[in-house]
OpenMM code with the backbone's topology and positions (N, CA, C; nanometers):
from openmm import Vec3, app, unit

residues = "UNK UNK UNK UNK UNK UNK UNK UNK UNK UNK UNK UNK UNK UNK UNK UNK UNK UNK UNK UNK UNK UNK UNK UNK UNK UNK UNK UNK UNK UNK UNK UNK UNK UNK UNK UNK UNK UNK UNK UNK UNK UNK UNK UNK UNK UNK UNK UNK UNK UNK UNK UNK UNK UNK UNK UNK UNK UNK UNK UNK UNK UNK UNK UNK UNK UNK UNK UNK UNK UNK UNK UNK UNK UNK UNK UNK UNK UNK UNK UNK UNK UNK UNK UNK UNK UNK UNK UNK UNK UNK UNK UNK UNK UNK UNK UNK UNK UNK UNK UNK UNK UNK UNK UNK UNK UNK UNK UNK UNK UNK UNK UNK UNK UNK UNK UNK UNK UNK UNK UNK UNK UNK UNK".split()
positions = [
    Vec3(0.9194, -0.5953, 2.1572),
    Vec3(1.0725, -0.5635, 2.1455),
    Vec3(1.1174, -0.4161, 2.1839),
    Vec3(1.1661, -0.4157, 2.3043),
    Vec3(1.1850, -0.2523, 2.3223),
    Vec3(1.3090, -0.2328, 2.2510),
    Vec3(1.3135, -0.0675, 2.2177),
    Vec3(1.4225, -0.0194, 2.1134),
    Vec3(1.3950, -0.0569, 1.9604),
    Vec3(1.2908, -0.1211, 1.9286),
    Vec3(1.2924, -0.1620, 1.7504),
    Vec3(1.1833, -0.0083, 1.7403),
    Vec3(1.2628, -0.0118, 1.6113),
    Vec3(1.2564, 0.1303, 1.5123),
    Vec3(1.1616, 0.0963, 1.4376),
    Vec3(1.0445, 0.1164, 1.4056),
    Vec3(0.9509, 0.1079, 1.2772),
    Vec3(0.9480, 0.1839, 1.1489),
    Vec3(0.9802, 0.1682, 1.0205),
    Vec3(0.9611, 0.2485, 0.9058),
    Vec3(0.8994, 0.2553, 0.8295),
    Vec3(0.7357, 0.2134, 0.8148),
    Vec3(0.6289, 0.1972, 0.7248),
    Vec3(0.6548, 0.3003, 0.6280),
    Vec3(0.6426, 0.2484, 0.4650),
    Vec3(0.6451, 0.3971, 0.4019),
    Vec3(0.5329, 0.3771, 0.2897),
    Vec3(0.4601, 0.4760, 0.2849),
    Vec3(0.3434, 0.4500, 0.1533),
    Vec3(0.4100, 0.5115, 0.0629),
    Vec3(0.3884, 0.4325, -0.0283),
    Vec3(0.4554, 0.4085, -0.1840),
    Vec3(0.3707, 0.4265, -0.2709),
    Vec3(0.3537, 0.3567, -0.3772),
    Vec3(0.2583, 0.3423, -0.4962),
    Vec3(0.2566, 0.2359, -0.5917),
    Vec3(0.2071, 0.1422, -0.5757),
    Vec3(0.1940, 0.0057, -0.6591),
    Vec3(0.2693, -0.0149, -0.8138),
    Vec3(0.2612, 0.1281, -0.8856),
    Vec3(0.3444, 0.1456, -0.9289),
    Vec3(0.4883, 0.1416, -0.9882),
    Vec3(0.5389, 0.1653, -0.8407),
    Vec3(0.6997, 0.0794, -0.8277),
    Vec3(0.6895, -0.0798, -0.8590),
    Vec3(0.5926, -0.1309, -0.8958),
    Vec3(0.6598, -0.3045, -0.9643),
    Vec3(0.5476, -0.3093, -1.0530),
    Vec3(0.5432, -0.1954, -1.1426),
    Vec3(0.4902, -0.1691, -1.2778),
    Vec3(0.3347, -0.1041, -1.2609),
    Vec3(0.3234, -0.1050, -1.3929),
    Vec3(0.1741, -0.0149, -1.4115),
    Vec3(0.1632, 0.0846, -1.5133),
    Vec3(0.0835, 0.1993, -1.5130),
    Vec3(0.0302, 0.2235, -1.6647),
    Vec3(0.0706, 0.3599, -1.6313),
    Vec3(0.1902, 0.4012, -1.5174),
    Vec3(0.2156, 0.5299, -1.4778),
    Vec3(0.3480, 0.5693, -1.5788),
    Vec3(0.4202, 0.7278, -1.5711),
    Vec3(0.5418, 0.7325, -1.6778),
    Vec3(0.6162, 0.6526, -1.5735),
    Vec3(0.7262, 0.6375, -1.6248),
    Vec3(0.8138, 0.5942, -1.6270),
    Vec3(0.9086, 0.6027, -1.5405),
    Vec3(0.9366, 0.8106, -1.4977),
    Vec3(1.0294, 0.8512, -1.4054),
    Vec3(0.9088, 0.8129, -1.2958),
    Vec3(0.8197, 0.8052, -1.2791),
    Vec3(0.7542, 0.8180, -1.1568),
    Vec3(0.7503, 0.7003, -1.1232),
    Vec3(0.6961, 0.5879, -1.2041),
    Vec3(0.7543, 0.4021, -1.1798),
    Vec3(0.9018, 0.4038, -1.1161),
    Vec3(1.0125, 0.4449, -1.2023),
    Vec3(1.1541, 0.4206, -1.1209),
    Vec3(1.1356, 0.4701, -1.0455),
    Vec3(1.0892, 0.6114, -0.9954),
    Vec3(1.1364, 0.6397, -0.8525),
    Vec3(1.0544, 0.5643, -0.7212),
    Vec3(0.9287, 0.5093, -0.7619),
    Vec3(0.8585, 0.4391, -0.7001),
    Vec3(0.9594, 0.3392, -0.6550),
    Vec3(0.9828, 0.2536, -0.7688),
    Vec3(1.0969, 0.1141, -0.7480),
    Vec3(1.1765, 0.1539, -0.6576),
    Vec3(1.2838, 0.2441, -0.6931),
    Vec3(1.3705, 0.2786, -0.6041),
    Vec3(1.3411, 0.2892, -0.4588),
    Vec3(1.2509, 0.3222, -0.4232),
    Vec3(1.2012, 0.3964, -0.2815),
    Vec3(1.1787, 0.2273, -0.2407),
    Vec3(1.1129, 0.1406, -0.3350),
    Vec3(1.1334, 0.0407, -0.2488),
    Vec3(1.1873, -0.0562, -0.2490),
    Vec3(1.3303, -0.0316, -0.3019),
    Vec3(1.4228, -0.1020, -0.2985),
    Vec3(1.5462, -0.0568, -0.1708),
    Vec3(1.5112, 0.0551, -0.1846),
    Vec3(1.5327, 0.1414, -0.0540),
    Vec3(1.5072, 0.1120, 0.0817),
    Vec3(1.3596, 0.0617, 0.0571),
    Vec3(1.2956, -0.0039, 0.2318),
    Vec3(1.3423, -0.1051, 0.2192),
    Vec3(1.4154, -0.1987, 0.1229),
    Vec3(1.4667, -0.3515, 0.1546),
    Vec3(1.5723, -0.3306, 0.1937),
    Vec3(1.6563, -0.2278, 0.1348),
    Vec3(1.8208, -0.1710, 0.2203),
    Vec3(1.7518, -0.1583, 0.3555),
    Vec3(1.7298, -0.0797, 0.3702),
    Vec3(1.6850, -0.0330, 0.5387),
    Vec3(1.6506, -0.1388, 0.6523),
    Vec3(1.5861, -0.2236, 0.5683),
    Vec3(1.4967, -0.3541, 0.6210),
    Vec3(1.6723, -0.4396, 0.6769),
    Vec3(1.7461, -0.4256, 0.6210),
    Vec3(1.8542, -0.5206, 0.5718),
    Vec3(1.9607, -0.4479, 0.6404),
    Vec3(2.0157, -0.3201, 0.5914),
    Vec3(2.1135, -0.2820, 0.7158),
    Vec3(2.0651, -0.2479, 0.8454),
    Vec3(1.9363, -0.2158, 0.8665),
    Vec3(1.8870, -0.1746, 1.0220),
    Vec3(1.8350, -0.2678, 1.0979),
    Vec3(1.8620, -0.4017, 1.0020),
    Vec3(1.8003, -0.5080, 1.1536),
    Vec3(1.9454, -0.5415, 1.2391),
    Vec3(1.9387, -0.5668, 1.3837),
    Vec3(1.7685, -0.6525, 1.3972),
    Vec3(1.7035, -0.4810, 1.4731),
    Vec3(1.7441, -0.3905, 1.4689),
    Vec3(1.7027, -0.2580, 1.5645),
    Vec3(1.5883, -0.1660, 1.4478),
    Vec3(1.5586, -0.1835, 1.3367),
    Vec3(1.4617, -0.1104, 1.2383),
    Vec3(1.3802, -0.2500, 1.1303),
    Vec3(1.2817, -0.2383, 1.1546),
    Vec3(1.1536, -0.2731, 1.0853),
    Vec3(1.1325, -0.1528, 0.9689),
    Vec3(1.1194, -0.2100, 0.8207),
    Vec3(1.1253, -0.1214, 0.7368),
    Vec3(1.0120, -0.1626, 0.6179),
    Vec3(0.8968, -0.1739, 0.5896),
    Vec3(0.7908, -0.1838, 0.5123),
    Vec3(0.7799, -0.1312, 0.4303),
    Vec3(0.6948, -0.1473, 0.3059),
    Vec3(0.6665, -0.0418, 0.1955),
    Vec3(0.5241, -0.0864, 0.2008),
    Vec3(0.4330, 0.0094, 0.1842),
    Vec3(0.2939, 0.0138, 0.1662),
    Vec3(0.2508, 0.0670, -0.0006),
    Vec3(0.1793, -0.0536, -0.0704),
    Vec3(0.1296, 0.0442, -0.2059),
    Vec3(0.0027, 0.0391, -0.1962),
    Vec3(-0.0421, 0.1100, -0.2067),
    Vec3(-0.1527, 0.1558, -0.2070),
    Vec3(-0.2040, 0.1265, -0.3624),
    Vec3(-0.3231, 0.0732, -0.3955),
    Vec3(-0.3831, 0.0617, -0.5269),
    Vec3(-0.4602, 0.2288, -0.5713),
    Vec3(-0.5561, 0.1930, -0.6374),
    Vec3(-0.6655, 0.2915, -0.6469),
    Vec3(-0.7376, 0.3221, -0.5421),
    Vec3(-0.7076, 0.4726, -0.4963),
    Vec3(-0.7671, 0.5081, -0.4015),
    Vec3(-0.9197, 0.6299, -0.4364),
    Vec3(-1.0152, 0.6211, -0.4019),
    Vec3(-1.1271, 0.7027, -0.4154),
    Vec3(-1.1056, 0.8597, -0.3161),
    Vec3(-1.0127, 0.9538, -0.3694),
    Vec3(-1.0108, 1.0568, -0.3100),
    Vec3(-1.1202, 1.1332, -0.2863),
    Vec3(-1.2401, 1.1221, -0.3625),
    Vec3(-1.3773, 1.2142, -0.3385),
    Vec3(-1.4012, 1.1356, -0.2001),
    Vec3(-1.4050, 1.0082, -0.1472),
    Vec3(-1.4837, 0.9640, -0.0328),
    Vec3(-1.3590, 1.0089, 0.0966),
    Vec3(-1.2492, 1.0509, 0.0642),
    Vec3(-1.1847, 1.1180, 0.1448),
    Vec3(-1.2018, 1.2292, 0.2203),
    Vec3(-1.2994, 1.3426, 0.1126),
    Vec3(-1.4020, 1.4771, 0.1456),
    Vec3(-1.5191, 1.4489, 0.2038),
    Vec3(-1.5701, 1.3343, 0.1486),
    Vec3(-1.7210, 1.2811, 0.2209),
    Vec3(-1.7258, 1.1543, 0.2685),
    Vec3(-1.6549, 1.1558, 0.4192),
    Vec3(-1.6612, 1.0394, 0.4654),
    Vec3(-1.7546, 0.9854, 0.5466),
    Vec3(-1.8718, 1.0484, 0.5085),
    Vec3(-1.9650, 1.0109, 0.5641),
    Vec3(-2.0717, 0.9111, 0.5131),
    Vec3(-2.0149, 0.9863, 0.3604),
    Vec3(-2.1343, 0.9032, 0.2378),
    Vec3(-2.0803, 0.7080, 0.2083),
    Vec3(-2.1477, 0.6174, 0.1940),
    Vec3(-2.1093, 0.4427, 0.2276),
    Vec3(-2.0621, 0.4899, 0.0340),
    Vec3(-1.9860, 0.3926, 0.0002),
    Vec3(-1.9796, 0.2868, -0.1177),
    Vec3(-2.0576, 0.2726, -0.1700),
    Vec3(-2.1117, 0.3537, -0.3037),
    Vec3(-2.2640, 0.2634, -0.3668),
    Vec3(-2.2398, 0.2077, -0.4605),
    Vec3(-2.2272, 0.0788, -0.4726),
    Vec3(-2.1593, -0.0292, -0.5829),
    Vec3(-2.3032, -0.1194, -0.6061),
    Vec3(-2.3532, -0.0976, -0.7613),
    Vec3(-2.4764, -0.2472, -0.7444),
    Vec3(-2.4363, -0.3817, -0.7382),
    Vec3(-2.5138, -0.4794, -0.7251),
    Vec3(-2.4686, -0.5804, -0.7016),
    Vec3(-2.4057, -0.6308, -0.8056),
    Vec3(-2.3139, -0.7104, -0.8373),
    Vec3(-2.2159, -0.7371, -0.9283),
    Vec3(-2.2039, -0.6663, -1.0439),
    Vec3(-2.1875, -0.5179, -0.9929),
    Vec3(-2.1184, -0.4499, -1.0674),
    Vec3(-2.0011, -0.4172, -1.0870),
    Vec3(-1.8924, -0.4449, -1.1771),
    Vec3(-1.7448, -0.4372, -1.1599),
    Vec3(-1.7205, -0.3006, -1.1297),
    Vec3(-1.6024, -0.2816, -1.0759),
    Vec3(-1.5641, -0.1740, -1.0331),
    Vec3(-1.3992, -0.1679, -1.1397),
    Vec3(-1.3871, -0.0903, -1.1970),
    Vec3(-1.2659, -0.0979, -1.3239),
    Vec3(-1.1314, 0.0318, -1.2985),
    Vec3(-1.0276, -0.0380, -1.2807),
    Vec3(-0.9389, 0.0679, -1.2974),
    Vec3(-0.8309, 0.0268, -1.4001),
    Vec3(-0.7998, 0.1404, -1.5155),
    Vec3(-0.7388, 0.1661, -1.6269),
    Vec3(-0.8488, 0.0013, -1.7064),
    Vec3(-0.9071, -0.0472, -1.6884),
    Vec3(-0.9829, -0.1713, -1.7200),
    Vec3(-0.9635, -0.2417, -1.7088),
    Vec3(-0.9010, -0.2808, -1.5637),
    Vec3(-0.9037, -0.3922, -1.4937),
    Vec3(-0.9266, -0.4399, -1.3819),
    Vec3(-1.0342, -0.5389, -1.3848),
    Vec3(-1.1575, -0.5111, -1.2871),
    Vec3(-1.0683, -0.5521, -1.1551),
    Vec3(-1.1456, -0.4653, -1.0247),
    Vec3(-1.0925, -0.4706, -0.8921),
    Vec3(-1.1418, -0.5924, -0.8784),
    Vec3(-1.1104, -0.7316, -0.7965),
    Vec3(-1.1892, -0.8141, -0.7369),
    Vec3(-1.2614, -0.8039, -0.6050),
    Vec3(-1.2096, -0.6992, -0.5484),
    Vec3(-1.2797, -0.6534, -0.4308),
    Vec3(-1.4107, -0.5923, -0.4664),
    Vec3(-1.4206, -0.5158, -0.5863),
    Vec3(-1.5321, -0.4552, -0.6287),
    Vec3(-1.5573, -0.3087, -0.5772),
    Vec3(-1.4413, -0.2315, -0.5232),
    Vec3(-1.4635, -0.0894, -0.4663),
    Vec3(-1.2865, -0.0225, -0.5119),
    Vec3(-1.2921, 0.0931, -0.5035),
    Vec3(-1.1540, 0.1350, -0.4829),
    Vec3(-1.1502, 0.1584, -0.3533),
    Vec3(-0.9867, 0.1650, -0.2851),
    Vec3(-0.9617, 0.2153, -0.1664),
    Vec3(-1.0272, 0.3066, -0.0896),
    Vec3(-0.9995, 0.3240, 0.0347),
    Vec3(-1.0543, 0.4690, 0.0650),
    Vec3(-0.9489, 0.4606, 0.1862),
    Vec3(-0.8948, 0.6329, 0.2225),
    Vec3(-0.7878, 0.6643, 0.2606),
    Vec3(-0.7830, 0.5723, 0.4256),
    Vec3(-0.8943, 0.5425, 0.4935),
    Vec3(-0.8457, 0.4235, 0.6246),
    Vec3(-0.8193, 0.2961, 0.5536),
    Vec3(-0.8507, 0.2460, 0.4778),
    Vec3(-0.7720, 0.0768, 0.4020),
    Vec3(-0.6123, 0.1268, 0.4232),
    Vec3(-0.5518, 0.2689, 0.3725),
    Vec3(-0.4267, 0.2806, 0.4396),
    Vec3(-0.3756, 0.2335, 0.5273),
    Vec3(-0.4553, 0.3810, 0.6013),
    Vec3(-0.4443, 0.4190, 0.7233),
    Vec3(-0.4142, 0.2862, 0.8079),
    Vec3(-0.5098, 0.1690, 0.8026),
    Vec3(-0.4646, 0.0748, 0.8800),
    Vec3(-0.3515, -0.0173, 0.8826),
    Vec3(-0.3125, 0.0065, 0.7592),
    Vec3(-0.1784, -0.0909, 0.6964),
    Vec3(-0.0469, -0.0171, 0.8036),
    Vec3(-0.0819, 0.0901, 0.8075),
    Vec3(0.0696, 0.1973, 0.8812),
    Vec3(-0.0104, 0.1795, 1.0236),
    Vec3(-0.0712, 0.1408, 1.0693),
    Vec3(-0.1300, 0.1325, 1.2204),
    Vec3(-0.0380, -0.0074, 1.2536),
    Vec3(-0.0783, -0.1152, 1.1369),
    Vec3(-0.0011, -0.2572, 1.1731),
    Vec3(0.1130, -0.2387, 1.1334),
    Vec3(0.2093, -0.1838, 1.0606),
    Vec3(0.3189, -0.1457, 1.0796),
    Vec3(0.3764, -0.1181, 1.1401),
    Vec3(0.3384, -0.0166, 1.2004),
    Vec3(0.3618, 0.0550, 1.3355),
    Vec3(0.3779, 0.0218, 1.4685),
    Vec3(0.3090, -0.1166, 1.4586),
    Vec3(0.2890, -0.1763, 1.5772),
    Vec3(0.3486, -0.2776, 1.6776),
    Vec3(0.3279, -0.3689, 1.7071),
    Vec3(0.3941, -0.4696, 1.7847),
    Vec3(0.3806, -0.6050, 1.6954),
    Vec3(0.2422, -0.5811, 1.6667),
    Vec3(0.2044, -0.7152, 1.5687),
    Vec3(0.2749, -0.7418, 1.4424),
    Vec3(0.3791, -0.6221, 1.4275),
    Vec3(0.4291, -0.6463, 1.2984),
    Vec3(0.6138, -0.6634, 1.3228),
    Vec3(0.6475, -0.7029, 1.4498),
    Vec3(0.7505, -0.6517, 1.4273),
    Vec3(0.8771, -0.7807, 1.4212),
    Vec3(0.8119, -0.8817, 1.3418),
    Vec3(0.8672, -0.9963, 1.2376),
    Vec3(0.8655, -1.0391, 1.1251),
    Vec3(0.7961, -0.8953, 1.0974),
    Vec3(0.8225, -0.8411, 0.9453),
    Vec3(0.8921, -0.7349, 0.9060),
    Vec3(0.9783, -0.7265, 0.7832),
    Vec3(1.0341, -0.6312, 0.7618),
    Vec3(1.0930, -0.6585, 0.6345),
    Vec3(1.1220, -0.5539, 0.5401),
    Vec3(1.1936, -0.5320, 0.3883),
    Vec3(1.0541, -0.6387, 0.3191),
    Vec3(0.9658, -0.6206, 0.3390),
    Vec3(0.8429, -0.6444, 0.2592),
    Vec3(0.7686, -0.5046, 0.2169),
    Vec3(0.6523, -0.5846, 0.0849),
    Vec3(0.6068, -0.4830, 0.0406),
    Vec3(0.4546, -0.5213, 0.0281),
    Vec3(0.3965, -0.4475, 0.0708),
    Vec3(0.2092, -0.5171, 0.0917),
    Vec3(0.1094, -0.4337, 0.0102),
    Vec3(0.0519, -0.5040, -0.1003),
    Vec3(-0.0189, -0.4395, -0.1826),
    Vec3(-0.1564, -0.4339, -0.1009),
    Vec3(-0.2286, -0.2907, -0.1057),
    Vec3(-0.3496, -0.2762, -0.0423),
    Vec3(-0.4464, -0.2140, -0.1596),
    Vec3(-0.4541, -0.2797, -0.2275),
    Vec3(-0.5293, -0.2752, -0.3853),
    Vec3(-0.6513, -0.3580, -0.3799),
    Vec3(-0.7634, -0.4131, -0.2970),
    Vec3(-0.8567, -0.4917, -0.3300),
    Vec3(-0.8002, -0.6346, -0.4172),
    Vec3(-0.6879, -0.6792, -0.4256),
    Vec3(-0.6549, -0.7913, -0.5134),
    Vec3(-0.6575, -0.7544, -0.6390),
    Vec3(-0.6183, -0.5945, -0.6994),
    Vec3(-0.5673, -0.5904, -0.7886),
    Vec3(-0.4378, -0.6317, -0.8699),
    Vec3(-0.3622, -0.6050, -0.7299),
    Vec3(-0.1884, -0.6779, -0.7864),
    Vec3(-0.1760, -0.8091, -0.6821),
    Vec3(-0.1792, -0.8868, -0.7502),
    Vec3(-0.1402, -0.9999, -0.6730),
    Vec3(0.0138, -1.0641, -0.7030),
    Vec3(0.0933, -1.0279, -0.6722),
    Vec3(0.2209, -1.0692, -0.7122),
    Vec3(0.2629, -1.2270, -0.6766),
] * unit.nanometer
topology = app.Topology()
chain = topology.addChain("A")
for resn in residues:
    res = topology.addResidue(resn, chain)
    for name in ("N", "CA", "C"):
        topology.addAtom(name, app.Element.getBySymbol(name[0]), res)
């Protein structure tokens, strides 16, 4: 659609709850609400969506050439909660989502929060 602006925001899953401090979680929840407000008030000229990454392996960002080493059937946990995909995210997981929300493929999606967390959060 010509003239359509896209506004993908990378926030954090803590905006919907979690183990982070109350002020951090509240600020992320406010940004999720802001994203929905932008989507509502900016329509039909703007799409706005929140990307909520789960635990991300930052070390892999520095060592991009090393594969993720996981033993078969070995659970991967975050704060004691098992991650169904059995790995932490990598920066590319988030980047692919930003590309999607920035593309024409998402032109009919707005006001949404997408969890990029390997199934850790399933609202």
